[in-house]
PAVEXTI-868876 format. One record per residue: residue number from 0; y, x, z of N, C-alpha, C in turn. Coordinates in steps of 0.001 Angstrom, whole numbers, plus 524288, in hexadecimal, padded with zeros to 5 digits. Atoms other than C-alpha are relative to their C-alpha. Example, Ala and Ser with C-alpha at 12.3 -4.5 7.8 and 13.67 -1.06 7.14 Angstrom:
2
PT; nr; n.north; n.east; n.up; ca.north; ca.east; ca.up; c.north; c.east; c.up
PT; 0; 7FB5A; 8037A; 80000; 7EE6C; 8300C; 81E78; 804B0; 80384; 80000
PT; 1; 7FB5A; 7FCCC; 7FFC4; 7FBDC; 83566; 81BE4; 80442; 7FCFE; 802DA
REM end
This chain:
142
PT; nr; n.north; n.east; n.up; ca.north; ca.east; ca.up; c.north; c.east; c.up
PT; 0; 7FEB3; 80465; 80118; 831BD; 83152; 8007F; 8054F; 800C9; 7FEAA
PT; 1; 7FB0A; 7FE4F; 7FF55; 840CE; 831BE; 7FB42; 802D5; 7FC07; 802E4
PT; 2; 7FCF0; 80522; 7FD71; 84C18; 82AD1; 8029B; 803EE; 7FB1B; 7FDF7
PT; 3; 7FDD6; 801FA; 8017F; 84F03; 8232A; 7F824; 7FC63; 7FD8D; 7FC7E
PT; 4; 80370; 80081; 8051F; 84503; 81A87; 7F04D; 802F9; 7FBC9; 7FC13
PT; 5; 7FB6B; 80375; 80407; 84794; 81840; 7E25C; 7FDD1; 7FAE7; 80043
PT; 6; 80146; 80723; 801D1; 84159; 808F6; 7E280; 7FC60; 7FEA9; 801A6
PT; 7; 8077C; 8022B; 7FB56; 8361B; 7FF98; 7E90C; 7FC74; 804A7; 7FEA0
PT; 8; 8055F; 7FE74; 801FE; 82978; 8062D; 7EB15; 7FC73; 7FFE0; 7FBD0
PT; 9; 80556; 80298; 80425; 81F25; 80554; 7E125; 7FC61; 7FF8F; 804BC
PT; 10; 8037B; 8000E; 7FB7A; 811D2; 8039B; 7E92C; 7FBCB; 8014A; 7FC9C
PT; 11; 805C1; 7FE35; 8017B; 8049F; 80AF8; 7E62B; 7FF1D; 80012; 80416
PT; 12; 80556; 8032F; 7FC38; 7F7D2; 80529; 7EB05; 7FB2B; 8045A; 7FE3E
PT; 13; 80571; 7F9BE; 8027F; 7ECF4; 81244; 7EC44; 7FCCA; 7FBE2; 802FB
PT; 14; 804F7; 800D4; 7FB96; 7E079; 80C52; 7F03B; 7FB13; 8000F; 7FCCA
PT; 15; 806CB; 7FFA8; 80342; 7D08A; 80C70; 7ED9F; 7FF88; 7F9C9; 7FAFE
PT; 16; 80140; 8030E; 8047F; 7CCD7; 803F5; 7E2A0; 805E1; 7FCF2; 7FD72
PT; 17; 7FD5D; 802D4; 80397; 7D3DD; 7F71F; 7DEEB; 80376; 7FC03; 80363
PT; 18; 7FCE1; 80238; 7FBAD; 7DB02; 7F5E3; 7ED0B; 80377; 7FE0C; 7FF91
PT; 19; 7FA56; 7FEE5; 80124; 7E84B; 7F840; 7E8EF; 80307; 7FB4E; 7FB03
PT; 20; 800EE; 8018B; 8045B; 7E72C; 7F08A; 7DC29; 7FF27; 7F91F; 8033A
PT; 21; 7FE57; 804DB; 7FFAC; 7E397; 7E485; 7E3DA; 8045F; 7FEAE; 80441
PT; 22; 7FC64; 7FFA2; 7FA0B; 7EE32; 7E7C8; 7F038; 8038B; 7FDF1; 7FC17
PT; 23; 7FCBD; 7FFA0; 8026A; 7F8B5; 7E867; 7E4A2; 80042; 7FA00; 7FCFE
PT; 24; 7FF77; 80456; 80121; 7F350; 7DB4D; 7DE1B; 80283; 7FC40; 80293
PT; 25; 7FD32; 8055C; 7FAE7; 7F502; 7D260; 7EB5C; 80355; 801BF; 80249
PT; 26; 7FB55; 80020; 7FE6B; 801A8; 7D958; 7EE06; 803B9; 7FCA5; 7FB17
PT; 27; 7FD24; 80236; 80360; 807FF; 7D6D9; 7E297; 7FEFD; 7F856; 7FF42
PT; 28; 7FEFE; 8066B; 7FF1A; 802F1; 7C845; 7E3A7; 800A5; 7FD77; 80343
PT; 29; 7FCA8; 7FFC4; 7FD61; 80756; 7C64C; 7EE3D; 80636; 7FFD3; 80010
PT; 30; 7F730; 7FFC1; 80169; 815E6; 7CC71; 7ECD3; 800F9; 7FE96; 7FCBF
PT; 31; 7FCF8; 8022C; 80510; 817A7; 7C8E6; 7DF2E; 80468; 805F0; 7FDC8
PT; 32; 7FD63; 7F879; 80199; 81D68; 7D999; 7DFFC; 7FABB; 80076; 7F8BB
PT; 33; 803B1; 80042; 803FB; 81607; 7DDDD; 7D2A4; 80113; 804F0; 7FED1
PT; 34; 7FF0B; 7FC2D; 8021D; 815CE; 7EBB3; 7CD01; 802FA; 8055B; 804AB
PT; 35; 7FE92; 7FB1A; 7FC49; 81968; 7F384; 7D9EF; 7FD6A; 80231; 80207
PT; 36; 80569; 7FD9F; 7FA8D; 80B9B; 7F7DA; 7DF22; 7FCF5; 800CA; 7F90F
PT; 37; 80373; 7FD29; 80601; 801F1; 8008C; 7D592; 7FA7C; 80087; 80499
PT; 38; 803DF; 7FA55; 7FE01; 7F40C; 803CD; 7D9E9; 7FD60; 801E4; 7FD79
PT; 39; 80287; 7FBEF; 801DD; 7EB72; 80D18; 7D8A0; 7FA48; 8019B; 8049E
PT; 40; 80521; 7FFDB; 7FEC6; 7DDAA; 80F47; 7DBAC; 7FC46; 804A7; 80094
PT; 41; 8043E; 7FC29; 8006A; 7D35F; 819AB; 7DF99; 7FC6F; 7FFA7; 7FDFA
PT; 42; 804EA; 80345; 8010D; 7C8EB; 81200; 7D879; 7FFEB; 803CA; 7FAD8
PT; 43; 80226; 7F803; 80496; 7C19C; 81E27; 7CF0D; 801E6; 8013B; 7FED6
PT; 44; 7FD3B; 7FB1F; 8012E; 7CA23; 8287C; 7D186; 8006B; 8030D; 80186
PT; 45; 80057; 7FB2D; 7FD29; 7CA1D; 83552; 7D654; 80622; 7FEBE; 80274
PT; 46; 7FADD; 800C7; 7FEDF; 7D38E; 8382C; 7DFD4; 805D1; 8028B; 7FCF2
PT; 47; 7FB51; 7FD8D; 804E6; 7DC06; 840C8; 7D540; 80206; 7FC56; 7FD03
PT; 48; 7FDF9; 80505; 80411; 7DCC7; 8342A; 7CCE4; 802D6; 7FCD0; 8040E
PT; 49; 7FE99; 80578; 7FA4A; 7E04A; 82B9E; 7DA11; 8063D; 80211; 8012C
PT; 50; 7F86B; 8005A; 7FF0E; 7EC8F; 83399; 7DC9F; 8022D; 80024; 7FCBF
PT; 51; 7FD2C; 800F6; 80375; 7F186; 8353B; 7CE57; 80008; 7FAFC; 7FF4E
PT; 52; 7FE53; 80783; 7FF7F; 7F0BC; 82470; 7CDED; 80369; 8016D; 80400
PT; 53; 7FC56; 80138; 7FC5A; 7F7C8; 8246F; 7DA1C; 8048E; 80372; 7FECC
PT; 54; 7FC68; 7FB6C; 801C8; 80058; 83089; 7D51A; 8040C; 7FB29; 7FA9E
PT; 55; 7FDA4; 801A0; 8039B; 8034D; 827A5; 7CA4A; 80321; 7FB55; 80090
PT; 56; 7FF85; 8056D; 7FEA1; 80407; 81C0F; 7D06C; 804AD; 7FF58; 80337
PT; 57; 7F9F0; 7FE64; 7FAAE; 80EC1; 821B8; 7DB90; 80644; 800B3; 7FBDF
PT; 58; 7FBCF; 7FDC6; 804FD; 817EF; 8270F; 7CFD0; 80380; 801A6; 8032B
PT; 59; 7FA61; 800B0; 7FCE7; 82518; 8262E; 7D48F; 800E5; 7FD4A; 80222
PT; 60; 7FF5A; 8044A; 7FBE3; 82A06; 820C2; 7E122; 803B8; 7FE4D; 7FF1F
PT; 61; 80216; 80023; 7FA1C; 82C84; 818D2; 7E944; 7FB0C; 7FCE0; 7FFEE
PT; 62; 805FB; 80154; 80217; 81EA9; 81647; 7E97A; 7FE01; 7FFAD; 806C4
PT; 63; 803DA; 80049; 7FC93; 815B4; 81177; 7F6C2; 7FC1C; 80018; 7FD4F
PT; 64; 8029C; 8005A; 801B9; 8087D; 81401; 7F430; 7FC14; 7FF1E; 803DC
PT; 65; 80240; 80329; 7FCD2; 7FF93; 80B58; 7FB1A; 7F818; 8020B; 7FE50
PT; 66; 804E1; 7FE29; 80190; 7F217; 8112A; 7FD6D; 7FC69; 7FC9E; 803E0
PT; 67; 8041B; 80397; 7FCC1; 7E4E3; 8091F; 803C9; 7FCDB; 8036F; 8059A
PT; 68; 80389; 7FC4E; 7FDDB; 7DF1C; 8159C; 80A65; 80170; 8049E; 800F9
PT; 69; 7FB3A; 7FB0B; 801EF; 7E8D2; 820F7; 80FB1; 7FC26; 80291; 801CD
PT; 70; 8027A; 7F921; 80007; 7DE5A; 82BE6; 81160; 7F9DD; 7FFFD; 7FC9E
PT; 71; 804C0; 7FED5; 8037E; 7D58B; 82723; 80629; 80211; 8007D; 7F99E
PT; 72; 7FD7C; 7FD73; 804D6; 7D7D5; 82B44; 7F791; 804A4; 7FD21; 7FD01
PT; 73; 7FACB; 80513; 80032; 7E2BC; 821CA; 7F52D; 802ED; 8035B; 801B2
PT; 74; 7FCB4; 7FD43; 7FDFE; 7E9BC; 827C6; 7FF2E; 80172; 804A6; 7FE80
PT; 75; 7FEF7; 7FA5D; 80035; 7E93C; 835C2; 7FD5E; 80018; 7FF18; 7FA2C
PT; 76; 7FECA; 8009D; 80324; 7EA71; 832D6; 7EF87; 806CB; 7FEB1; 7FF1F
PT; 77; 7F9F5; 80192; 7FEB0; 7F805; 82B9E; 7F2FE; 80299; 802BB; 80157
PT; 78; 7FD36; 7FC78; 7FB85; 7FBFE; 835FB; 7FCAA; 8019B; 803D6; 7F961
PT; 79; 7FEE8; 7FE2D; 802FF; 7FAE4; 83E5A; 7F07E; 80340; 7FF7A; 7FA8E
PT; 80; 7FD4F; 80018; 803C4; 80240; 836B2; 7E724; 804E7; 7FFC1; 80034
PT; 81; 7F99D; 80102; 7FDF0; 80F10; 83420; 7EDFA; 8026C; 805D0; 801D3
PT; 82; 7FC21; 7F9FD; 7FF7C; 811C0; 84462; 7F0BD; 803B5; 7FEBC; 7FD50
PT; 83; 7FD7F; 7FD09; 800D4; 818F7; 84616; 7E72D; 804C3; 7F9B1; 7FCEA
PT; 84; 7FAA9; 804D4; 7FF51; 8216A; 83694; 7E6D5; 80281; 7FDF3; 80379
PT; 85; 7FD00; 7FF35; 7FAD3; 82D91; 837DB; 7EF0A; 7FEC8; 7FA5C; 804AA
PT; 86; 7FFEC; 80515; 7FD2F; 82CC4; 82922; 7F133; 7FB08; 7FD0C; 7FEED
PT; 87; 804B5; 80355; 7FDD2; 820DB; 823F5; 7F5F9; 7FD17; 7FF6C; 805F1
PT; 88; 800E5; 7FF34; 7FB2D; 8189C; 820AA; 80157; 7F9B1; 7FDB3; 7FE7F
PT; 89; 805DD; 80352; 800F7; 808C6; 81D5B; 8030A; 7FEE3; 7FB76; 805D5
PT; 90; 800A2; 801E8; 7FBFD; 8062A; 81305; 80C16; 7F9D9; 7FE77; 7FF69
PT; 91; 80747; 801E2; 80069; 7F6FE; 80FAA; 80F28; 7FF58; 7FD40; 802C1
PT; 92; 7FE5B; 805E5; 7FFE2; 7F0A7; 80464; 81281; 80033; 7FB22; 7FCF1
PT; 93; 7FF80; 80374; 802AF; 7F437; 7FCD3; 80909; 7FF1B; 7F9BA; 8012B
PT; 94; 8028E; 8069C; 7FF22; 7F354; 7ED41; 80A34; 80162; 7FC22; 7FD2E
PT; 95; 7FD99; 80469; 801F3; 7F7E8; 7E0A1; 80454; 8051F; 7FF44; 80291
PT; 96; 7FA9D; 7FEB0; 7FDEF; 8021B; 7E049; 80E76; 8058D; 803FD; 7FDBB
PT; 97; 7FD7E; 7FB8D; 8003C; 807BB; 7EE16; 80BEB; 80318; 80065; 7FB3B
PT; 98; 7FBCE; 801DA; 80651; 80A8D; 7EBB8; 7FDFE; 80126; 7FB4B; 7FF4E
PT; 99; 7FD43; 80324; 7FE8A; 80FC3; 7DFE7; 7FEFE; 804B2; 80232; 802B8
PT; 100; 7FCCB; 7FE35; 7FDBB; 81927; 7E51F; 807AA; 80493; 8026B; 7FD7C
PT; 101; 7FF09; 7FE80; 8043C; 81AC9; 7EF41; 7FE62; 803F5; 7FFDA; 7FD8F
PT; 102; 7FE37; 80272; 8045D; 81D7F; 7E79C; 7F3A9; 805E0; 7FD50; 7FFD8
PT; 103; 7FB1B; 8018A; 7FE38; 82A15; 7E144; 7FA38; 80370; 801E8; 802E1
PT; 104; 7FC2F; 7FD21; 7FE23; 82EC0; 7EBC3; 8009E; 80051; 80739; 7FC93
PT; 105; 800D0; 7FB66; 8023B; 82E9A; 7F6F6; 7F66C; 80353; 80302; 7FDA0
PT; 106; 7F9F6; 7FD3C; 8013D; 83DBE; 7F959; 7F512; 8010F; 80322; 80484
PT; 107; 7FF0E; 7FBB3; 7F926; 83D0C; 7FF03; 804A3; 8000C; 8069E; 7FEB9
PT; 108; 80176; 7F711; 8005C; 83E3E; 80E71; 80597; 7FA4E; 801DD; 801AD
PT; 109; 803ED; 7FCB5; 7FE0F; 8311A; 81594; 8059C; 7FDCA; 7FEC2; 8055A
PT; 110; 8010B; 7FD8A; 7FAC3; 830B6; 81748; 81494; 80050; 7FC22; 80318
PT; 111; 7FEF1; 8046C; 7FE06; 83472; 80ADB; 8184A; 7FB99; 7FBB9; 7FC30
PT; 112; 8041F; 8030F; 803D1; 82B03; 80311; 80EE1; 7F99E; 8005E; 80186
PT; 113; 80337; 7FD64; 7FF13; 82084; 80C03; 81244; 7FF47; 7FEE1; 805E4
PT; 114; 800B8; 801AC; 7FCE2; 82209; 80968; 81E82; 7FE44; 7FA9B; 80327
PT; 115; 800FB; 8062C; 7FF83; 8236E; 7FA2D; 81EA1; 7FBBB; 7FFE5; 7FD46
PT; 116; 80532; 7FFD4; 8005B; 81506; 7FB5E; 81789; 7FD45; 7FFC2; 802E8
PT; 117; 80245; 7FE17; 7FDAA; 80F33; 8013C; 81F4B; 7FF31; 7FB98; 805FD
PT; 118; 8000E; 805B3; 7FDC1; 813CE; 7F6C3; 829E2; 7FDD9; 7FBA5; 7FF98
PT; 119; 80377; 8050B; 800CF; 80FB6; 7EBAE; 8225B; 7FB72; 80005; 7FFF9
PT; 120; 80657; 7FEA5; 7FE96; 80142; 7F2A1; 82165; 7FF58; 7FEA3; 804B5
PT; 121; 802BA; 8027C; 7FBA3; 7FE8A; 7F335; 82E98; 8040E; 7F9CB; 80374
PT; 122; 7FD33; 805A2; 7FE6A; 807AD; 7E5CB; 8322E; 7FB78; 7FAFA; 7FD47
PT; 123; 8049F; 80358; 801B9; 7FC54; 7DF86; 829EC; 7FA90; 80178; 800E8
PT; 124; 8069F; 7FD64; 7FD0D; 7F019; 7E6F5; 830C7; 7FE6A; 7FCF3; 805A4
PT; 125; 801AD; 8016E; 7FBFB; 7EB89; 7DBC6; 839EE; 7FB59; 7FDC6; 800ED
PT; 126; 8041D; 8025D; 7FF0A; 7E1B7; 7D2F1; 83F01; 80171; 7F95A; 7FEE2
PT; 127; 7FFC0; 80796; 80009; 7DF49; 7C459; 83CCC; 7FC5D; 7FDCC; 801CB
PT; 128; 80508; 8049E; 7FE90; 7D69C; 7B945; 8420A; 80035; 800E0; 80490
PT; 129; 7FFC7; 7FECE; 7FB82; 7D7FF; 7C092; 84E84; 7FF8D; 7FB17; 804F2
PT; 130; 7FE18; 800F7; 7FB8B; 7DFAF; 7B6EF; 85680; 7FD92; 7F997; 7FDF8
PT; 131; 803E8; 804B1; 80262; 7D842; 7AAE0; 84F16; 7FB24; 80128; 80409
PT; 132; 8044F; 7FD18; 7FC08; 7CB3C; 7B319; 855BF; 80183; 7FCC8; 80629
PT; 133; 7FEB0; 8012D; 7F957; 7D0B2; 7B13B; 86448; 801F5; 7FAF7; 802A2
PT; 134; 7FC07; 8035D; 7FFE5; 7D8BB; 7A5AF; 861AD; 7F840; 7FB15; 80014
PT; 135; 8039B; 802AE; 80141; 7C95D; 7A00A; 85EC8; 7FCEC; 800E5; 80524
PT; 136; 80343; 7FEFB; 7FBE9; 7C331; 7A7B9; 867F9; 800F7; 7FCC9; 80728
PT; 137; 7FD03; 80178; 7FBB7; 7CB93; 7A22E; 87357; 7FEDF; 7F87E; 80005
PT; 138; 8007D; 807D6; 801C6; 7C96A; 79310; 86D0C; 7FA24; 7FE26; 80167
PT; 139; 804CD; 80168; 7FE98; 7BAED; 79529; 8702A; 7FF3F; 8011B; 805E6
PT; 140; 7FEB8; 7FFA3; 7F9F3; 7BCEE; 79AB1; 87E99; 801C8; 7FCA6; 8026D
PT; 141; 7FB6B; 8054F; 7FC7B; 7C5D3; 79039; 882B9; 7FC70; 7FC43; 801F0
REM end
């Protein structure tokens, strides 16, 4: 990564099947921001073809590559593709909250942006409903 970013980051969402397309569609619908994200799928291609697809989508930086699985074909292809892009970062475990945050903060420097995105992803992994079950159990036993 370079010290000075040349503009707002673009996002490349690399996933299995059509997951990336669906996540981008949802993020654009919620945010109203269009044309900042592009999907790349591993569907029906060899590892070499996937690497080429990702490299083409990455192009010149600044770019954040979002990957569904870090250790799968999408992750391997993404790491290979960004080797030649000096203004790039990879964020694994892509989710809708991460993409929304990206769309609203993509003008931040890449190190700050990626740290923010990772925190956003972690913060959105929670359990829901356990409080209600505990309250229901208490009311039954009272």
